[in-house]
C-alpha positions as CSV (number, residue, x, y, z in Angstrom):
1,M,-26.0,191.1,225.3
2,S,-29.3,191.2,227.6
3,L,-28.9,194.9,228.2
4,N,-28.5,195.6,224.7
5,I,-31.7,193.2,223.8
6,A,-33.5,195.1,226.8
7,A,-32.5,198.8,225.5
8,R,-33.2,197.9,221.9
9,A,-36.7,196.5,222.8
10,L,-37.4,199.3,224.9
11,T,-36.6,202.0,222.3
12,T,-38.2,200.1,219.3
13,N,-41.5,199.7,221.2
14,L,-41.4,203.4,222.1
15,S,-40.8,204.6,218.4
16,A,-43.8,202.1,217.3
17,L,-45.8,204.1,220.1
18,Q,-44.8,207.3,218.8
19,V,-45.9,206.3,215.3
20,I,-49.0,205.1,216.6
21,G,-49.5,208.3,218.7
22,N,-48.9,210.3,215.4
23,N,-51.5,208.5,213.5
24,I,-54.0,209.0,216.2
25,A,-53.3,212.7,216.2
26,N,-53.4,212.9,212.4
27,A,-56.5,210.8,212.0
28,S,-58.5,213.7,210.6
29,T,-55.7,215.4,208.7
30,P,-56.7,215.4,204.9
31,G,-54.2,213.6,202.9
32,Y,-52.5,212.0,205.7
33,S,-51.6,208.3,205.1
34,R,-51.3,205.9,207.9
35,Q,-47.7,205.0,209.0
36,S,-46.4,201.7,210.6
37,V,-43.0,200.7,211.8
38,T,-41.2,197.8,210.2
39,L,-39.4,195.6,212.6
40,E,-36.8,192.9,212.3
41,Q,-34.8,190.7,214.6
42,V,-30.9,191.5,214.9
43,Q,-28.6,188.9,213.5
44,G,-27.9,186.5,216.4
45,Q,-24.7,185.5,217.7
46,F,-22.9,182.0,218.1
47,S,-22.1,181.4,221.7
48,G,-21.2,177.9,223.1
49,S,-23.0,175.3,221.4
50,A,-26.0,177.6,219.7
51,Y,-27.1,181.1,218.3
52,F,-28.5,183.3,220.7
53,G,-30.8,186.3,219.4
54,K,-29.8,189.9,220.0
55,G,-33.3,191.5,220.0
56,V,-35.2,193.6,217.6
57,Q,-34.3,196.7,215.7
58,L,-36.6,199.3,213.9
59,T,-35.6,199.2,210.2
60,G,-38.1,202.1,208.8
61,V,-41.5,203.9,209.2
62,N,-43.4,203.4,206.2
63,R,-46.9,204.7,205.2
64,S,-49.8,203.0,203.7
65,F,-49.8,203.7,200.1
66,D,-51.3,202.2,196.9
67,Q,-50.5,203.6,193.6
68,F,-53.4,201.9,191.8
69,L,-56.0,202.9,194.3
70,T,-54.7,206.3,194.6
71,Q,-54.5,206.8,190.8
72,N,-58.2,205.4,190.5
73,A,-59.5,207.7,193.2
74,N,-57.9,210.9,191.4
75,T,-59.1,209.8,187.9
76,L,-62.6,209.5,189.2
77,G,-62.3,212.6,191.3
78,A,-61.3,214.5,188.1
79,L,-64.5,213.2,186.2
80,S,-66.6,213.9,189.3
81,G,-65.2,217.4,189.2
82,S,-65.9,218.0,185.5
83,D,-69.7,216.7,185.7
84,S,-70.3,218.6,188.9
85,I,-69.2,222.0,187.7
86,R,-70.7,221.4,184.5
87,F,-74.4,220.6,185.8
88,K,-73.9,223.5,188.2
89,G,-73.6,225.7,185.0
90,L,-76.5,224.0,183.4
91,Q,-78.9,224.4,186.5
92,Q,-78.2,228.2,186.1
93,V,-79.1,227.9,182.3
94,E,-82.2,226.3,183.4
95,T,-83.5,229.3,185.4
96,L,-83.5,231.3,182.5
97,F,-86.3,229.1,180.7
98,P,-89.2,228.8,183.1
99,L,-92.4,227.7,181.7
100,G,-95.8,229.6,182.4
101,E,-96.7,233.2,182.5
102,G,-93.6,235.4,181.6
103,S,-91.7,233.1,180.0
104,L,-90.1,233.3,176.5
105,G,-92.4,230.5,175.5
106,A,-95.3,232.5,176.7
107,S,-94.2,235.5,174.9
108,V,-93.9,233.5,171.5
109,T,-97.5,232.2,172.0
110,K,-98.9,235.6,172.8
111,L,-97.4,237.0,169.7
112,M,-98.8,234.0,167.6
113,N,-102.3,234.6,169.0
114,V,-102.4,238.2,169.3
115,W,-103.6,238.4,165.6
116,V,-107.1,237.1,166.4
117,D,-108.2,240.2,167.5
118,A,-106.4,242.3,164.8
119,A,-108.1,240.1,162.1
120,A,-111.4,240.6,163.8
121,A,-111.3,244.2,163.9
122,P,-108.6,245.4,161.4
123,T,-109.0,249.0,161.6
124,D,-109.4,249.0,165.7
125,G,-106.6,251.0,166.6
126,A,-106.6,249.3,170.1
127,A,-106.2,246.1,168.7
128,R,-103.2,247.3,166.6
129,N,-101.4,248.7,169.5
130,V,-101.8,245.3,171.3
131,V,-100.0,243.8,168.4
132,L,-97.2,246.3,168.7
133,N,-96.8,245.9,172.5
134,T,-96.7,242.2,172.2
135,M,-94.0,242.4,169.8
136,D,-92.1,244.7,172.2
137,E,-92.5,242.1,174.9
138,L,-91.3,239.3,172.7
139,A,-88.3,241.3,171.6
140,R,-87.3,242.3,175.2
141,R,-87.7,238.6,176.2
142,F,-85.1,237.5,173.3
143,N,-82.7,240.2,174.4
144,D,-83.1,239.4,178.0
145,T,-82.5,235.9,177.4
146,Q,-79.5,236.4,175.2
147,S,-78.0,239.0,177.5
148,Q,-78.1,236.5,180.5
149,L,-76.7,233.6,178.4
150,E,-73.7,235.9,177.5
151,E,-73.6,236.8,181.5
152,L,-73.2,233.2,182.0
153,R,-70.6,232.8,179.5
154,I,-68.6,235.8,181.0
155,N,-68.9,234.4,184.5
156,A,-67.9,230.8,183.6
157,T,-64.8,232.2,181.5
158,T,-63.8,234.0,184.5
159,E,-64.0,231.0,186.6
160,V,-61.8,229.2,183.8
161,S,-59.2,231.8,184.4
162,E,-59.2,231.5,188.2
163,T,-59.3,227.7,187.9
164,V,-56.1,228.0,185.6
165,T,-54.3,230.2,188.3
166,R,-55.2,227.3,190.9
167,V,-53.7,225.0,188.6
168,N,-50.6,226.8,188.3
169,D,-50.0,227.2,192.0
170,L,-50.6,223.5,192.6
171,A,-48.0,222.8,189.8
172,A,-45.6,225.2,191.5
173,R,-46.2,223.6,194.8
174,I,-45.9,219.9,193.4
175,A,-42.5,221.1,192.1
176,N,-41.4,222.5,195.3
177,L,-42.1,219.3,197.1
178,N,-40.4,217.2,194.2
179,D,-37.3,219.5,195.0
180,Q,-37.6,218.9,198.9
181,I,-38.1,215.1,198.5
182,S,-35.0,214.7,196.3
183,R,-32.9,216.4,198.6
184,V,-34.1,214.3,201.4
185,Q,-34.3,211.1,199.5
186,S,-30.5,211.4,198.6
187,D,-29.7,211.1,202.2
188,N,-31.6,207.6,202.1
189,R,-34.3,209.0,204.1
190,V,-38.0,208.4,203.1
191,P,-39.8,211.8,204.0
192,N,-43.5,210.4,204.7
193,D,-44.7,213.9,205.5
194,L,-43.8,215.3,202.2
195,L,-44.9,212.4,200.3
196,D,-48.5,212.9,201.8
197,Q,-48.2,216.4,200.9
198,R,-47.4,215.8,197.4
199,D,-50.2,213.4,197.1
200,L,-52.6,215.8,198.5
201,A,-51.5,218.3,196.0
202,I,-52.0,215.8,193.0
203,A,-55.3,214.9,194.3
204,E,-56.3,218.6,194.4
205,L,-54.8,219.1,191.1
206,N,-57.1,216.3,189.6
207,K,-59.9,217.9,190.8
208,L,-59.3,220.9,188.5
209,V,-57.5,219.1,185.6
210,Q,-57.1,215.4,185.1
211,V,-53.1,214.6,185.2
212,N,-51.0,211.6,184.9
213,T,-47.9,211.0,186.8
214,L,-44.7,209.2,186.3
215,N,-42.3,208.3,189.1
216,A,-38.5,209.1,188.6
217,D,-35.7,207.4,190.1
218,D,-35.0,210.1,192.7
219,N,-38.6,209.9,193.9
220,T,-39.9,213.0,192.2
221,I,-42.9,212.7,190.1
222,T,-43.4,214.1,186.6
223,V,-46.8,215.3,186.0
224,F,-48.7,215.3,182.6
225,A,-51.7,217.4,181.6
226,A,-53.9,216.8,178.6
227,G,-52.3,213.5,177.9
228,S,-48.9,213.9,177.2
229,Y,-47.9,217.7,178.1
230,P,-45.4,217.8,181.0
231,L,-46.9,220.5,183.6
232,V,-44.4,219.2,186.2
233,L,-40.9,218.1,185.4
234,G,-39.0,217.4,188.7
235,N,-38.4,220.8,190.3
236,R,-39.7,222.7,187.3
237,A,-43.3,223.8,186.8
238,G,-45.1,224.6,183.5
239,S,-48.4,226.7,183.5
240,L,-51.6,226.9,181.7
241,V,-53.0,230.0,180.1
242,A,-56.7,230.8,179.3
243,G,-57.9,233.1,176.8
244,Q,-60.1,233.6,173.7
245,D,-59.8,231.1,171.1
246,P,-58.2,233.0,168.0
247,A,-60.4,231.0,165.7
248,D,-63.7,231.8,167.4
249,T,-63.6,234.7,169.8
250,D,-66.8,233.4,171.6
251,R,-65.2,230.2,172.9
252,V,-62.3,230.0,175.4
253,Q,-59.3,228.4,175.0
254,V,-56.8,226.8,177.3
255,R,-53.0,226.6,176.4
256,I,-50.1,225.2,178.1
257,R,-46.5,226.2,178.6
258,I,-44.5,223.0,179.0
259,A,-42.4,222.6,182.2
260,G,-38.9,223.5,181.4
261,S,-39.4,225.2,178.3
262,A,-38.1,228.9,178.0
263,P,-40.4,231.6,179.4
264,T,-40.9,233.2,176.0
265,S,-41.8,229.9,174.2
266,T,-45.2,229.9,172.4
267,P,-47.6,228.1,174.2
268,L,-48.9,225.2,172.8
269,S,-52.7,224.9,172.2
270,I,-54.4,221.7,173.6
271,T,-58.0,222.7,172.7
272,P,-58.3,223.3,168.9
273,D,-61.9,222.9,169.1
274,F,-64.7,221.3,171.2
275,Q,-64.4,217.8,169.6
276,G,-60.7,217.5,170.6
277,L,-61.6,218.7,174.0
278,D,-62.2,215.4,175.6
279,T,-59.0,213.6,174.4
280,A,-56.9,216.9,175.4
281,L,-58.7,217.8,178.8
282,R,-60.1,214.4,180.0
283,G,-61.3,215.3,183.2
284,G,-61.5,218.1,186.2
285,E,-63.2,221.2,186.8
286,L,-61.5,223.0,183.9
287,Q,-62.9,220.6,181.5
288,G,-66.3,221.0,182.7
289,L,-66.1,224.7,182.3
290,V,-64.5,224.8,179.0
291,R,-67.2,222.3,177.8
292,F,-70.0,224.4,179.2
293,V,-68.7,227.5,177.7
294,N,-67.9,226.3,174.1
295,K,-70.3,223.4,173.8
296,D,-73.4,223.8,175.9
297,L,-74.1,227.5,176.0
298,T,-73.1,227.7,172.3
299,D,-75.8,224.9,171.9
300,V,-78.4,227.0,173.7
301,V,-77.7,230.2,172.2
302,N,-78.1,228.7,168.8
303,T,-81.2,227.1,169.8
304,V,-82.6,230.4,170.9
305,G,-81.0,232.2,168.1
306,R,-82.7,230.0,165.5
307,L,-86.2,230.7,166.9
308,A,-85.7,234.3,166.9
309,L,-84.4,234.6,163.4
310,S,-86.9,232.1,161.9
311,M,-89.8,233.6,163.5
312,A,-88.8,237.0,162.8
313,T,-87.8,236.3,159.1
314,Q,-91.3,234.7,158.4
315,Y,-93.1,237.4,160.2
316,N,-91.1,239.9,158.1
317,T,-91.9,238.1,154.8
318,Q,-95.5,237.8,155.6
319,H,-95.8,241.3,156.7
320,R,-94.2,242.3,153.6
321,G,-96.9,240.6,151.5
322,G,-99.7,243.2,153.0
323,V,-100.8,246.5,153.0
324,D,-101.3,249.0,155.8
325,L,-103.9,251.6,156.3
326,L,-102.2,254.1,154.3
327,G,-102.4,251.7,151.2
328,Q,-98.6,251.2,151.5
329,P,-96.8,247.8,151.2
330,G,-95.6,246.4,154.6
331,G,-92.2,246.7,155.7
332,N,-90.4,244.6,158.1
333,L,-92.0,243.8,161.5
334,F,-88.8,243.3,163.2
335,N,-85.2,244.8,162.8
336,G,-81.7,243.6,163.9
337,L,-81.8,240.3,161.8
338,A,-78.6,241.0,159.8
339,L,-76.5,237.8,159.6
340,P,-72.7,238.1,160.9
341,N,-70.2,237.5,158.5
342,G,-68.0,234.5,158.7
343,Q,-65.2,234.9,161.3
344,P,-61.9,234.4,159.4
345,G,-59.2,232.1,161.1
346,P,-56.1,233.5,162.6
347,A,-54.2,231.6,160.1
348,N,-55.8,233.1,157.1
349,V,-53.6,234.9,154.5
350,G,-56.3,235.7,152.1
351,T,-58.6,238.8,151.6
352,G,-61.8,236.8,151.0
353,A,-64.8,237.1,153.3
354,V,-67.9,235.0,153.8
355,A,-71.3,236.6,153.9
356,L,-74.6,235.0,155.2
357,S,-78.1,235.5,154.1
358,V,-81.3,233.4,154.8
359,T,-83.1,231.5,152.1
360,D,-85.5,229.3,154.0
361,P,-86.0,230.0,157.7
362,T,-87.8,226.8,158.1
363,A,-84.8,224.7,157.5
364,F,-82.6,226.1,160.0
365,V,-80.3,223.8,162.0
366,A,-79.2,225.2,165.4
367,S,-75.4,225.0,164.9
368,D,-72.1,226.8,164.0
369,Y,-70.4,225.9,160.8
370,E,-66.7,225.6,159.6
371,L,-65.8,226.6,156.0
372,V,-62.2,225.6,155.0
373,L,-60.9,226.3,151.5
374,A,-59.1,223.3,149.7
375,S,-58.2,225.2,146.3
376,A,-58.5,228.7,145.1
377,T,-57.9,229.9,141.7
378,A,-57.6,233.6,141.1
379,G,-60.1,234.9,138.5
380,P,-62.1,236.9,137.9
381,P,-64.2,235.5,139.1
382,D,-62.3,233.6,141.5
383,T,-63.1,229.8,141.8
384,Y,-62.9,227.8,145.0
385,T,-63.4,224.3,146.4
386,G,-63.6,223.4,150.0
387,T,-65.5,221.6,152.8
388,L,-68.4,223.0,155.1
389,R,-68.8,221.1,158.4
390,R,-71.7,221.3,160.7
391,L,-70.3,221.8,164.1
392,S,-73.3,220.4,165.9
393,D,-73.1,217.1,164.7
394,G,-69.8,216.7,162.4
395,A,-71.7,216.4,159.2
396,Y,-70.1,217.5,156.1
397,A,-72.2,219.3,153.1
398,N,-72.0,217.1,149.9
399,G,-72.6,220.2,147.5
400,A,-76.1,218.7,146.5
401,G,-78.0,220.1,149.3
402,G,-77.5,217.1,151.7
403,W,-75.0,216.0,154.5
404,V,-72.6,213.2,155.0
405,N,-70.7,211.8,157.9
406,A,-67.2,212.0,156.2
407,P,-65.7,214.6,154.2
408,P,-66.5,214.6,150.6
409,A,-63.9,212.6,148.5
410,V,-64.0,215.4,146.1
411,P,-64.3,218.9,147.7
412,I,-67.3,220.7,146.8
413,S,-67.6,223.9,144.6
414,L,-67.6,227.1,146.7
415,T,-67.6,229.5,143.7
416,A,-71.1,230.1,143.3
417,P,-73.2,230.7,146.5
418,L,-73.7,227.5,148.6
419,A,-77.2,226.8,149.9
420,A,-77.0,224.7,153.1
421,D,-79.6,224.4,156.1
422,G,-81.9,227.5,154.8
423,L,-78.6,229.7,154.5
424,Q,-76.8,231.0,151.5
425,I,-73.1,231.3,151.9
426,D,-71.3,233.8,149.5
427,L,-67.5,233.6,149.5
428,S,-65.8,236.7,148.0
429,N,-62.8,237.0,145.8
430,G,-59.3,237.1,147.6
431,A,-59.6,233.7,149.6
432,V,-56.7,231.3,149.1
433,A,-56.2,227.4,149.7
434,G,-56.1,226.8,153.6
435,D,-58.3,229.8,154.8
436,R,-60.8,228.8,157.2
437,F,-64.0,230.7,158.6
438,I,-66.1,229.9,161.4
439,L,-69.9,230.6,160.5
440,R,-72.2,231.6,163.4
441,P,-75.6,232.7,161.9
442,F,-77.4,232.5,165.1
443,S,-75.2,233.8,167.6
444,D,-76.4,237.5,167.6
445,A,-80.0,236.9,166.5
446,A,-81.8,236.9,169.9
447,E,-79.7,239.8,171.1
448,G,-80.5,242.3,168.2
449,I,-84.2,241.6,167.3
450,A,-86.4,244.7,167.8
451,R,-89.7,245.9,166.7
452,A,-89.6,247.9,163.3
453,V,-93.0,248.9,163.1
454,T,-93.5,252.5,164.6
455,S,-97.1,253.3,164.2
456,P,-100.3,250.9,164.5
457,N,-101.1,252.2,161.0
458,N,-98.1,250.8,159.4
459,L,-99.5,247.2,160.4
460,A,-100.0,245.6,157.2
461,L,-103.2,243.6,158.1
462,A,-104.7,244.0,154.6
463,S,-104.0,241.7,151.4
464,P,-103.3,243.7,148.3
465,V,-105.2,240.5,146.5
466,I,-108.7,239.9,146.4
467,V,-110.6,237.2,145.0
468,Q,-114.0,237.8,143.1
469,P,-116.4,235.7,141.2
470,V,-116.5,236.1,137.3
471,G,-120.2,236.5,136.1
472,S,-122.6,234.6,137.7
473,N,-121.5,231.3,139.1
474,S,-123.8,228.7,139.7
475,G,-122.1,226.8,142.7
476,Q,-122.2,227.8,146.3
477,V,-118.3,228.6,147.0
478,T,-117.8,231.4,149.1
479,V,-113.9,233.2,149.5
480,E,-112.7,232.5,153.0
481,G,-109.5,234.4,152.6
482,V,-106.5,235.1,150.5
483,S,-103.0,236.0,151.6
484,L,-99.6,236.8,149.8
485,T,-96.1,236.3,150.6
486,V,-93.4,238.0,148.7
487,S,-91.0,235.2,147.7
488,A,-88.6,237.4,145.3
489,G,-88.4,241.2,144.8
490,T,-90.9,243.6,146.4
491,L,-94.6,243.9,146.8
492,T,-96.3,246.5,144.5
493,P,-99.9,246.8,145.3
494,G,-101.9,247.6,141.8
495,T,-99.3,245.8,139.5
496,I,-99.6,242.3,140.6
497,P,-100.9,240.7,137.4
498,P,-104.6,239.1,137.8
499,V,-105.1,235.2,137.5
500,S,-108.4,233.6,136.8
501,F,-109.2,230.0,137.9
502,S,-112.2,227.9,137.2
503,F,-113.4,224.6,138.3
504,N,-113.5,221.6,135.6
505,A,-115.7,218.9,135.2
506,S,-114.0,216.7,137.9
507,G,-114.2,219.5,140.4
508,Q,-110.6,220.5,140.0
509,I,-109.0,223.9,139.9
510,T,-107.4,224.7,136.7
511,L,-105.7,228.3,136.0
512,G,-106.6,230.5,133.3
513,A,-104.1,232.6,131.1
514,V,-102.2,235.5,132.4
515,T,-100.7,238.3,130.3
516,P,-97.4,237.7,129.1
517,P,-94.7,238.6,130.5
518,A,-96.5,237.5,133.8
519,T,-96.8,233.7,134.5
520,A,-98.7,231.7,137.1
521,S,-98.8,228.1,138.4
522,I,-100.2,225.6,140.8
523,A,-99.0,222.2,141.7
524,P,-100.3,219.8,140.9
525,S,-102.0,221.0,138.0
526,P,-105.0,220.7,138.0
527,L,-105.5,220.8,141.6
528,P,-107.9,218.7,143.4
529,F,-110.2,221.1,145.7
530,E,-110.9,220.4,149.2
531,S,-113.5,222.8,150.9
532,G,-111.9,225.0,153.4
533,R,-108.1,223.7,152.5
534,P,-106.0,226.6,151.4
535,F,-104.3,226.0,147.9
536,A,-101.3,227.9,146.5
537,V,-100.8,229.9,143.5
538,T,-97.2,231.2,142.4
539,V,-97.5,234.4,140.4
540,N,-94.4,235.9,138.8
541,D,-95.1,239.5,137.2
542,G,-92.4,239.5,135.0
543,A,-90.3,242.4,136.3
544,G,-88.4,240.3,139.1
545,N,-91.3,240.0,141.7
546,T,-92.6,236.4,142.7
547,Y,-95.6,236.1,145.0
548,E,-96.9,233.0,146.6
549,L,-100.7,233.4,147.2
550,S,-102.7,231.1,149.4
551,V,-106.5,231.0,148.6
552,S,-109.1,229.6,150.8
553,L,-112.4,228.6,149.6
554,R,-115.6,226.9,151.1
555,G,-118.5,225.4,149.6
556,V,-119.7,223.0,146.4
557,P,-118.6,224.4,143.3
558,R,-120.1,223.9,140.0
559,V,-118.3,223.2,136.5
560,G,-117.3,226.6,135.0
561,D,-117.5,228.4,138.2
562,T,-114.7,231.0,137.8
563,F,-112.8,233.4,140.2
564,T,-110.2,236.3,139.5
565,L,-107.0,236.9,141.6
566,S,-106.8,240.7,141.4
567,S,-105.0,243.6,142.9
568,P,-107.1,246.5,142.6
569,L,-105.2,248.7,145.1
570,A,-103.2,251.7,143.6
571,P,-100.6,253.4,145.4
572,P,-101.3,256.0,148.1
573,P,-104.1,256.8,149.0
574,G,-105.4,253.6,148.0
575,S,-108.9,252.4,148.7
576,P,-109.6,253.0,152.4
577,E,-113.0,251.3,152.1
578,L,-111.8,248.1,150.7
579,L,-109.0,247.9,153.5
580,R,-111.5,248.3,156.3
581,Q,-113.1,245.1,154.9
582,N,-109.9,243.3,154.3
583,A,-108.0,241.3,157.3
584,D,-106.7,238.7,155.0
585,N,-103.0,239.4,155.8
586,A,-103.7,239.1,159.5
587,K,-105.4,235.9,159.0
588,A,-102.1,234.8,157.3
589,F,-100.3,235.5,160.3
590,L,-102.7,233.2,162.3
591,A,-102.0,230.6,159.6
592,L,-98.2,230.9,160.2
593,R,-98.7,229.1,163.6
594,D,-99.3,225.8,162.1
595,R,-96.3,226.2,159.4
596,A,-93.6,223.4,159.9
597,S,-90.6,225.4,160.9
598,F,-88.1,223.4,162.9
599,D,-86.5,220.0,162.7
600,G,-88.6,218.7,160.0
601,G,-91.7,218.9,161.4
602,T,-92.3,221.3,164.6
603,S,-94.7,224.2,164.0
604,L,-93.9,228.0,164.3
605,S,-96.3,228.0,167.6
606,D,-94.5,225.2,169.1
607,G,-90.9,226.8,168.4
608,Y,-90.2,227.2,172.0
609,I,-90.4,223.3,172.5
610,P,-86.9,222.6,170.7
611,V,-85.6,225.3,173.1
612,I,-86.8,224.1,176.3
613,S,-86.3,220.3,174.9
614,R,-82.7,221.0,174.5
615,V,-82.0,222.8,177.7
616,A,-83.9,219.9,179.5
617,S,-82.0,217.3,177.7
618,L,-78.5,219.2,178.5
619,L,-79.6,219.2,182.3
620,Q,-80.7,215.8,182.5
621,E,-77.5,214.5,180.8
622,G,-75.6,216.9,183.1
623,K,-77.4,215.7,186.1
624,F,-76.8,212.0,185.3
625,N,-73.5,212.4,184.7
626,A,-72.7,214.4,187.9
627,E,-74.5,211.9,190.2
628,F,-73.2,208.8,188.6
629,S,-69.5,209.9,188.6
630,Q,-69.8,211.4,192.1
631,S,-70.8,208.1,193.2
632,Q,-68.0,206.5,191.7
633,A,-65.5,208.9,192.9
634,A,-66.9,208.5,196.4
635,S,-66.7,204.8,196.3
636,A,-63.0,205.0,194.8
637,E,-62.0,207.5,197.5
638,A,-63.6,205.0,200.1
639,Q,-61.4,202.2,199.1
640,R,-58.3,204.4,198.9
641,A,-59.0,205.7,202.4
642,N,-59.8,202.1,203.7
643,F,-56.2,201.4,202.8
644,S,-54.4,204.4,203.7
645,G,-56.4,206.1,206.3
646,V,-56.4,205.9,210.1
647,N,-58.8,203.5,211.6
648,L,-59.0,204.5,215.2
649,D,-60.1,201.3,216.5
650,E,-57.0,199.5,214.9
651,E,-54.8,202.1,216.4
652,A,-56.2,201.4,219.7
653,A,-55.6,198.0,219.6
654,R,-51.7,198.6,218.3
655,L,-51.5,201.0,221.2
656,L,-52.2,198.6,223.7
657,Q,-50.1,195.8,222.0
658,F,-47.1,198.1,221.9
659,Q,-47.9,199.6,225.3
660,Q,-47.8,196.1,226.9
661,A,-44.5,195.1,224.8
662,Y,-42.9,198.6,226.1
663,Q,-43.8,197.6,229.7
664,A,-42.6,194.1,229.3
665,S,-39.3,195.5,227.7
666,A,-39.0,197.9,230.8
667,R,-39.5,194.9,233.2
668,Y,-37.1,192.9,231.2
669,L,-34.5,195.7,231.4
670,Q,-35.2,196.3,235.0
671,T,-34.5,192.5,235.5
672,T,-31.5,192.4,233.4
673,Q,-30.0,195.3,235.4
674,S,-30.7,193.7,238.6
675,L,-29.1,190.4,237.4
676,F,-26.1,192.6,236.3
677,D,-25.8,194.2,239.7
678,T,-26.0,191.2,241.6
679,L,-23.1,189.7,239.3
680,L,-21.0,192.6,239.7
681,A,-21.5,192.7,243.7
682,S,-20.4,189.0,243.8
683,F,-17.4,189.9,242.2
684,G,-16.6,193.0,244.5
685,R,-16.6,190.4,247.4
């Protein structure tokens, strides 16, 4: 018995030393969990009058593993991976929007101010050329910014595909490890090294896409992605697929083929839209990349596109209200502003289409929209009801020009053109209930904008309307300027009906009669006069053309002072002498700087501020989230490592402990052997 005790003690302590040596050797090995031996005494044997112990035996080699700490570290690691990769992308976006000279904002400001010299010298060819060159510079800035944002989208989309490939490789590796573990486990052996490898693979997988795990009876693990979709089931691995979202080709979509399904089965979509993204892909680099592509880049592109479309549309409208050096009405200053049609959903069965146009460039909201038909009745004309959802904030159009937080109880009418956020939405015949359209009005605005005016002579710096006193006014009132904006129809110089106005006893402005069928109005009427402050007159010529006239007078009027608004310019050749003295339309461009154009109050001259503010806001949010989640992940990993990792000081102490135990066991074996030899020798005598 003593020899057995000594032999067991020797081999057991040697095994413990082997485990300690393995810990020391793998102290820096990624994913390695500290191992320790489990010892128990051998059941004693009754001999004579008492039980005598039979020594020690090794019952197992266990690894230090805590499911809660490991899962917590994996979860927070997934969140950190998502926030970090998104912040990296936002930092790249920030480089596209510098401040100072050469920036998009500087180009916007330069075009706003370039009209000063043009207004001072409207016939100067050099001043006119400076205007054209500044327009070219701004258009290039918009084009380059859009191109670089699109390049970021392409690169991030490529990275999504590469990340999906890595996810699939890890899923296949985990399935293979599951197979190996189940085979070893069937022989009642615990494969610590294989378990460590699998845990490491799961941790690496969590950095890419957050997963949940469930242990099976055979010690295999089922891995669920996006909440409840099996990515690994026993020794079978599913796969993720990345590609364009069929409902919106500018967005990326991730789909999953469930583990164990037939290779030809249709992948299930797990990201139908960005609002479902956080509940489907809860973390990992893949979620951060998809959110960056589908949400962040879309927000920035829409903000830049809104600035381009609003600014160019207002400039075009104002230019069409002027006359060039040749006596011709001004055309568009910028081209490439056609709004894209709504993108039909992949499940649409109707033939209807959605066309977009601009109604008010100062009411734009930087957003995409979703139009869904609730009912359709064949006409002609076809009649429709449905919902319009603004994707930037999830609000729904209420059909009366406002927005609500929930779908209206009764779907709004879509039969007539729908006005929303400065846009007109026209749904053509042929759509059916259930058809869905994605509207992206600003997606291409910055990309396509280009200068339309080809010659300096074609810049319409003059106003086709002049203001002249009638008779001998006794007051001291001078005309500072008058500008015209075409709000409907086209500009036809020489045919705009004359309008007279005078000052009443209260110093207010009142309108005179206009020859039918033309009409004119001011609001309020009569209109209080403020020296130097422009007032507006709306004129309808009765032929489908409506003009908004802005008149600025300075001085002190007398009762009865009368002025006439008239358009004496005939079609070409016009009146060159008058044009040389008239720069009122150039002054009107300067006045556009102060027009409230964005978010209810931001002026056109400050239009770059919402762009840079949006980028800065996204960057600040991304930085905070990345730093916070990284700190949380590091803390959780430190707790896991403190429990499962190798502490060399602790191993050194255990090494000394079992070394001494081994030496004592050897001495005990030697002593027992000597006693046994003596006993045998005594019997031999």
